[in-house]
C-alpha positions in Angstrom: 0.0 0.0 0.0 1.3 3.4 -0.9 2.5 5.5 2.0 1.2 9.0 2.3 3.6 11.9 2.1 4.1 14.1 5.1 0.7 15.6 5.9 0.1 19.4 5.6 -1.0 21.2 8.7 -0.4 24.8 7.6 -3.2 26.6 5.7 -0.9 27.5 2.8 0.2 23.9 2.4 -3.4 22.6 2.7 -4.5 24.9 -0.1 -1.9 23.3 -2.4 -3.5 19.9 -1.8 -7.1 20.8 -2.2 -7.1 20.6 -6.0 -6.1 17.0 -6.0 -9.7 16.0 -5.9 -9.2 12.7 -7.8 -7.2 11.2 -4.9 -8.6 10.1 -1.5 -8.1 12.8 1.1 -7.1 11.8 4.7 -7.8 14.1 7.6 -5.2 13.3 10.2 -4.3 14.3 13.7 -1.1 14.2 15.7 -0.6 13.1 19.3 -0.7 16.7 20.3 -4.4 17.9 19.8 -3.3 21.5 20.0 -1.6 21.2 16.6 -5.0 20.7 15.0 -5.9 18.6 12.0 -3.8 18.1 8.8 -4.4 16.8 5.3 -2.7 14.0 3.5 -3.6 13.0 0.0 -2.9 9.6 -1.6 -2.4 6.2 0.1 -2.4 5.7 3.8 -0.9 7.5 6.9 0.9 5.0 9.2 2.4 7.7 11.4 -0.7 9.7 12.1 -4.2 9.0 13.4 -6.7 9.1 10.5 -9.9 10.6 11.7 -11.6 10.9 8.4 -11.3 9.8 4.8 -12.8 11.5 1.8 -13.0 9.3 -1.3 -11.9 10.7 -4.8 -14.2 13.3 -6.1 -14.8 13.7 -9.9 -16.7 16.5 -11.7 -18.7 13.7 -13.3 -20.2 12.9 -9.9 -21.4 16.3 -8.8 -25.0 15.8 -9.9 -27.5 13.0 -10.1 -25.9 9.9 -11.7 -29.2 9.1 -13.4 -28.8 12.2 -15.6 -25.8 10.7 -17.4 -27.4 7.3 -17.5 -30.6 8.6 -19.1 -29.1 11.0 -21.5 -25.8 9.3 -22.4 -23.6 12.1 -21.0 -20.4 11.9 -19.0 -21.0 15.2 -17.1 -24.3 16.6 -15.5 -24.0 19.7 -17.6 -26.1 21.3 -20.3 -25.5 24.2 -22.7 -28.8 26.0 -22.9 -30.8 26.8 -26.1 -29.9 30.4 -26.7 -32.5 31.7 -29.2 -32.0 32.8 -32.7 -29.5 30.1 -33.4 -27.0 31.6 -31.0 -26.7 28.1 -29.6 -25.5 26.8 -33.0 -25.3 23.4 -34.6 -21.6 23.5 -33.9 -22.1 24.2 -30.2 -24.5 21.3 -29.9 -22.1 19.0 -31.7 -19.2 20.1 -29.5 -21.2 19.5 -26.3 -22.3 16.0 -27.5 -18.7 15.0 -28.3 -17.5 16.5 -25.0 -19.7 14.2 -23.0 -22.3 16.8 -22.2 -25.7 17.9 -23.6 -26.5 20.9 -25.8 -29.7 22.3 -27.2 -30.0 24.1 -30.6 -31.5 27.6 -30.1 -34.6 27.3 -32.4 -36.5 30.1 -30.8 -37.2 33.0 -33.2 -36.1 31.1 -36.3 -38.2 30.3 -39.3 -39.2 26.7 -39.9 -36.8 26.2 -42.8 -33.8 27.1 -40.7 -34.9 24.8 -37.9 -35.3 22.0 -40.4 -31.9 22.6 -41.8 -30.3 22.5 -38.3 -32.1 19.3 -37.3 -31.0 17.7 -40.6 -27.3 18.7 -39.9 -27.5 17.4 -36.3 -29.1 14.1 -37.3 -26.4 13.5 -39.9 -23.4 14.5 -37.7 -24.6 12.9 -34.5 -26.2 9.8 -35.9 -27.1 7.4 -33.1 -25.8 9.9 -30.4 -28.4 10.5 -27.7 -27.1 13.6 -26.0 -28.4 16.5 -28.0 -31.6 18.3 -28.5 -33.5 21.3 -29.9 -35.6 24.0 -28.2 -39.4 24.3 -28.4 -40.2 27.8 -27.3 -43.7 28.9 -26.3 -45.2 31.1 -29.1 -48.5 32.5 -27.8 -48.7 34.9 -30.7 -47.9 32.2 -33.2 -49.5 28.9 -32.0 -49.3 27.5 -35.6 -45.5 28.0 -35.6 -45.2 26.2 -32.2 -47.2 23.3 -33.6 -45.1 23.2 -36.8 -41.8 23.1 -34.8 -43.2 20.4 -32.6 -44.2 18.3 -35.6 -40.7 18.8 -37.1 -39.0 17.6 -34.0 -41.2 14.6 -33.6 -41.0 13.5 -37.3 -37.2 13.7 -37.2 -36.8 11.8 -34.0 -34.9 14.6 -32.1 -33.8 12.8 -28.9 -34.2 15.7 -26.4 -36.6 18.6 -26.5 -36.4 21.6 -24.1 -39.6 23.5 -23.6 -39.0 27.1 -22.6 -41.0 30.2 -21.8 -44.2 28.2 -21.2 -46.6 29.4 -18.6 -49.1 26.6 -19.3 -49.1 23.4 -21.2 -50.1 23.5 -24.9 -51.0 20.8 -27.4 -47.6 21.1 -29.0 -45.5 20.5 -25.9 -47.8 17.7 -24.7 -47.5 16.0 -28.1 -43.7 16.2 -28.0 -43.7 14.6 -24.6 -46.2 11.8 -25.4 -45.4 10.9 -29.0 -43.7 7.6 -29.3 -44.3 6.4 -25.7 -44.2 2.6 -25.5 -43.6 -0.2 -23.0 -40.8 -2.7 -22.9 -41.1 -6.4 -22.1 -41.1 -5.7 -18.4 -43.9 -3.1 -18.8 -41.6 -0.1 -18.2 -42.6 3.0 -20.1 -40.1 4.1 -22.7 -39.8 7.7 -23.9 -38.8 8.3 -27.5 -38.4 12.0 -26.8 -36.8 13.0 -23.5 -38.5 16.2 -22.4 -36.8 19.0 -20.5 -38.7 22.0 -19.2 -37.4 25.4 -18.1 -39.5 26.9 -15.3 -39.3 29.8 -12.9 -42.5 29.5 -11.0 -43.9 26.7 -8.9 -47.3 26.7 -10.7 -45.6 26.1 -14.0 -43.3 23.4 -12.6 -46.3 21.6 -11.2 -47.8 21.4 -14.7 -44.7 19.8 -16.1 -44.2 17.5 -13.1 -47.7 16.1 -13.5 -49.1 13.9 -16.1 -50.6 15.7 -19.1 -54.2 16.9 -18.6 -56.8 14.4 -20.0 -58.5 17.0 -22.1 -55.3 17.9 -24.0 -54.5 14.2 -24.5 -58.1 13.5 -25.8 -57.8 16.5 -28.2 -54.6 15.2 -29.6 -56.0 11.7 -30.1 -59.1 13.1 -31.8 -56.9 15.0 -34.2 -54.9 11.9 -35.0 -51.7 13.3 -33.5 -51.4 10.7 -30.7 -52.5 7.1 -30.5 -54.9 5.9 -27.8 -52.0 3.9 -26.3 -49.7 6.9 -26.3 -52.3 8.9 -24.4 -52.9 6.1 -22.0 -49.2 5.9 -21.1 -48.8 9.7 -21.0 -51.3 9.7 -18.1 -48.8 7.6 -16.1 -45.7 9.8 -16.4 -44.8 13.5 -15.9 -44.8 15.7 -19.0 -41.1 16.3 -18.3 -38.6 14.2 -16.3 -36.0 16.9 -16.3 -37.1 20.3 -14.8 -34.7 23.2 -15.0 -35.1 25.8 -12.4 -34.3 29.0 -14.2 -33.3 31.8 -11.8 -31.7 35.1 -12.7 -31.0 34.3 -16.3 -30.7 36.1 -19.6 -33.8 36.4 -21.8 -37.1 35.3 -20.3 -36.7 35.4 -16.5 -38.5 36.2 -13.3 -35.2 37.3 -11.8 -35.7 34.9 -8.9 -32.6 34.0 -6.8 -31.6 30.4 -7.2 -31.2 29.8 -3.4 -34.8 30.7 -2.9 -36.4 29.0 -5.9 -34.5 25.7 -6.1 -35.5 24.3 -2.7 -39.1 25.2 -3.4 -39.2 23.3 -6.6 -37.3 20.3 -5.1 -39.9 20.1 -2.4 -42.7 20.3 -4.9 -41.1 17.6 -7.0 -40.9 15.3 -4.0 -44.6 15.8 -3.2 -45.7 15.2 -6.8 -43.6 12.1 -7.2 -45.2 10.7 -4.1 -48.7 11.8 -5.2 -48.4 10.2 -8.7 -46.3 7.2 -7.7 -43.7 7.6 -10.5 -41.3 4.6 -10.6 -38.2 6.4 -11.9 -36.3 9.6 -11.0 -37.6 13.1 -11.9 -34.6 15.4 -11.9 -34.4 19.1 -11.0 -31.6 21.1 -12.5 -30.4 24.6 -12.0 -29.9 27.5 -14.4 -29.4 31.3 -14.2 -26.4 33.1 -12.7 -24.0 30.2 -13.2 -20.9 32.0 -14.4 -18.3 30.8 -11.9 -17.2 27.5 -10.3 -18.5 28.8 -7.0 -22.0 29.3 -8.4 -22.0 25.9 -10.0 -20.8 24.2 -6.8 -23.5 26.0 -4.9 -26.2 24.7 -7.3 -25.0 21.2 -6.9 -24.8 21.6 -3.1 -28.4 22.8 -3.1 -29.5 19.6 -4.7 -29.4 20.3 -8.4 -29.2 17.1 -10.5 -27.5 19.0 -13.3 -26.6 22.6 -14.3 -27.5 24.6 -17.4 -25.4 27.6 -18.6 -26.5 30.2 -21.1 -25.1 33.7 -20.9 -21.5 32.6 -20.6 -21.7 30.4 -23.7 -22.5 33.4 -25.9 -18.8 34.4 -25.8 -17.8 30.8 -26.9 -16.0 30.2 -30.2 -19.0 28.2 -31.3 -21.6 30.8 -30.4 -23.7 32.3 -33.3 -23.3 35.8 -31.9 -21.1 38.2 -33.9 -17.7 39.2 -32.7 -18.9 42.7 -32.2 -21.6 41.5 -29.8 -19.1 39.1 -28.0 -16.8 42.1 -27.5 -19.7 43.9 -25.7 -20.3 40.9 -23.5 -16.6 40.6 -22.7 -16.7 44.1 -21.2 -19.8 43.6 -19.1 -19.8 43.6 -15.3 -22.4 42.4 -12.8 -24.7 45.4 -13.0 -24.5 45.9 -16.8 -27.8 44.1 -17.4 -31.4 45.3 -17.4 -34.9 44.3 -18.4 -36.5 45.2 -21.7 -39.8 44.4 -23.5 -39.8 40.9 -25.2 -40.4 40.6 -28.9 -42.4 37.4 -28.7 -44.7 38.6 -25.8 -44.7 42.3 -26.5 -48.4 42.9 -26.2 -48.6 41.0 -22.9 -45.9 43.3 -21.4 -43.5 40.5 -20.8 -39.8 41.4 -20.4 -36.5 39.8 -21.0 -33.1 40.4 -19.4 -30.5 42.0 -21.8 -27.1 43.6 -21.9 -27.3 47.3 -21.0 -23.7 48.5 -21.4 -22.8 49.5 -24.9 -26.3 49.3 -26.4 -29.4 51.5 -26.4 -31.7 48.7 -27.1 -33.4 48.4 -23.7 -34.2 52.2 -23.6 -35.5 52.3 -27.1 -37.6 49.1 -26.7 -39.1 50.6 -23.6 -40.0 53.7 -25.5 -41.8 51.6 -28.1 -43.7 49.7 -25.4 -44.8 52.9 -23.7 -46.0 54.3 -27.0 -48.0 51.1 -27.7 -49.4 51.1 -24.2 -50.5 54.8 -24.3 -51.9 54.9 -27.9 -54.5 53.0 -29.9 -52.8 53.1 -33.3 -49.9 54.3 -35.3 -52.1 57.2 -36.5 -52.8 58.2 -32.9 -49.1 58.7 -32.0 -48.3 62.4 -31.1 -46.3 64.0 -33.9 -43.2 64.6 -31.8 -43.2 61.0 -30.5 -43.8 59.6 -33.9 -40.9 61.7 -35.3 -38.6 60.5 -32.6 -39.5 56.9 -33.1 -38.9 57.2 -36.9 -35.6 59.0 -36.5 -34.0 57.3 -33.5 -35.5 53.8 -33.5 -37.1 52.6 -36.7 -34.8 54.9 -38.8 -37.5 55.0 -41.5 -41.0 56.4 -41.9 -43.7 54.4 -40.1 -45.4 53.7 -43.4 -42.2 52.1 -44.7 -41.8 50.1 -41.5 -45.3 48.8 -41.9 -44.6 47.8 -45.5 -41.6 45.8 -44.4 -43.4 44.3 -41.5 -46.3 43.3 -43.8 -43.9 41.5 -46.2 -42.4 39.6 -43.3 -45.7 38.4 -41.9 -47.1 37.5 -45.3 -44.5 34.8 -45.4 -44.3 33.9 -41.7 -48.0 33.9 -40.7 -50.6 35.7 -42.8 -53.2 35.4 -40.0 -51.3 38.1 -38.2 -52.0 40.5 -41.1 -55.7 39.6 -41.1 -55.9 40.5 -37.4 -53.8 43.7 -38.0 -56.2 45.0 -40.7 -59.1 45.0 -38.2 -57.1 45.9 -35.1 -55.0 49.1 -35.4 -53.4 48.5 -32.1 -52.2 45.1 -33.1 -50.8 46.6 -36.4 -48.8 49.1 -34.2 -47.6 46.2 -32.1 -46.3 44.3 -35.2 -44.4 47.4 -36.4 -42.8 47.9 -33.0 -42.1 44.2 -32.6 -40.2 44.3 -35.9 -37.6 46.5 -34.2 -37.3 44.1 -31.3 -37.1 41.1 -33.5 -34.5 42.5 -35.8 -32.3 43.9 -33.0 -31.3 40.4 -32.0 -30.5 39.5 -35.6 -28.3 42.7 -35.8 -26.3 41.3 -32.8 -26.0 37.9 -34.5 -25.0 39.4 -37.9 -22.8 42.1 -36.4 -24.4 44.9 -38.3 -22.1 47.9 -37.7 -24.7 50.4 -38.5 -27.0 49.1 -35.8 -24.4 48.4 -33.1 -26.2 50.6 -30.6 -29.4 48.7 -31.2 -28.0 45.2 -30.4 -30.3 43.1 -28.3 -28.1 40.7 -26.4 -29.8 38.4 -23.9 -27.7 37.9 -20.8 -27.9 37.9 -17.0 -25.4 39.0 -14.3 -23.5 35.6 -14.8 -21.6 37.2 -17.6 -20.1 39.8 -15.3 -19.1 37.2 -12.8 -17.6 35.1 -15.6 -15.6 38.1 -16.9 -14.2 38.8 -13.4 -13.3 35.1 -12.9 -11.5 34.7 -16.2 -9.7 38.1 -16.2 -6.0 37.6 -16.7 -6.3 33.9 -17.4 -6.1 31.9 -20.7 -10.0 32.0 -20.8 -9.9 35.8 -21.2 -8.7 35.2 -24.7 -11.6 34.7 -27.2 -9.8 32.0 -29.2 -9.6 29.8 -26.0 -13.2 30.1 -25.1 -14.7 27.0 -26.6 -17.9 25.9 -25.1 -16.4 22.6 -23.8 -13.4 24.4 -22.2 -15.7 26.8 -20.4 -17.8 23.8 -19.2 -14.8 21.8 -18.0 -13.4 24.7 -16.1 -16.7 25.4 -14.4 -17.1 21.7 -13.4 -13.5 21.2 -12.3 -13.6 24.3 -10.3 -16.9 23.3 -8.7 -15.3 19.9 -7.7 -12.4 21.7 -6.1 -14.6 24.1 -4.2 -16.8 21.2 -3.1 -13.7 19.5 -1.7 -12.5 22.6 0.0 -15.8 22.9 1.7 -15.8 19.3 2.8 -12.4 19.7 4.4 -13.4 22.9 6.1 -16.4 21.1 7.6 -14.0 18.5 9.0 -12.3 21.2 10.9 -9.2 21.8 8.7 -7.8 25.3 8.5 -8.7 25.7 4.8 -7.6 29.2 3.6 -9.7 31.4 1.3 -7.4 30.9 -1.6 -8.4 27.2 -1.7 -11.9 28.3 -2.8 -10.5 30.4 -5.7 -10.1 28.1 -8.7 -8.2 29.7 -11.6 -9.1 28.7 -15.2 -6.6 26.4 -16.9 -6.4 24.2 -20.0 -8.3 21.0 -19.4 -9.0 17.9 -21.4 
């Protein structure tokens, strides 16, 4: 048996051993209790009394082991579905090959682009289970939501992440229930593994419960589910992976993770007991995860897996333009704000975006206030109308409507039918065109519209920038999505070990909790 080296008793020496998480750690004592406890890493300690042993700790083990078993991943880590294709095909492929899970950001994209991305992923990741595509709630475009769901089902996308839902819709229930079957032992098999992002207990309860009978009956009546699929859907939750989305970029309720996560975990336990599910229902964490400390805290709080978003926008594989990445790289904790959402503009819903370096939030707010206070484009006060045309739309309102009309003629003509009889909706469509295009300007890097970039992010990006400052991860070329993930996970493992040792009574110094980014494989 390998003999331990001389144990470390001094805080500075202990700090140097904490990062060796893949070796067993021995907490030792000497014959003189006043000397306190020491740390030895490796084999055994014949000359010291061993009062505690910590087994090896791997980043792979930080979450719920069933996550990897179910989804075919090595790590309990997900790269979230940043909308508008910012979470690219390349990002999803990199995550899958890195032993993690990634979702393509289908939200806001037309059906042909989503179809193209799914075809690329099916070809490059043939037979690989750890990838997926986003299904975003589209209350203003239910037909589009149905079409995306149909596309994902027909193409056998292995994982679907439902986001921005406040209630269940036929599309999301269909994705969950389509292809349900039983094996020889009677166990229910999912063809599509459903994730759901939630930020409220009432929404979580809907996804943690079986699908409502009335929705299942409607889908059977329309020939979109078989009677057997509906029967099995009544025995399982709509989603078996629920992501608690805290203070994140984009759609968010700005809830702190430390408050929201335990509430949803408790709710999960009650619903599992109520419905008698026979396999795990996992609860993951997202929002604000930009440093190893935040990731470690999420796992310590009971998260089965973690989901990152804002920090992945600066990754090499991100679909965001370099100009937008540069703006993100300069952001600090307070450089984010809330702004009207393009997809739920008329409902007054807001998204969290970058504030520093862009005027988008202020201009989008001006448009929403104009919409709220007026009944039509024609009712806009002349001075307000002139300011909107000059500073925001940068074209006459009539021209903006003509361009908006062309867009919706191709996207969903029903919107134009409604706009022709509802002047306020017509105004909303014109204003939404600015909000929608602002995110595309950020993706395309339009230099003329740099001050109008809409960049979804939360305070995690500021924490990430502070953590990576002066390290190799401060360089854009080194910021691959997998390298970011490996450093967050490795750092979380080190911080977890430091906390364990401190609980044992070792004099663990503050520097042991400060993991610096490094090249990892």
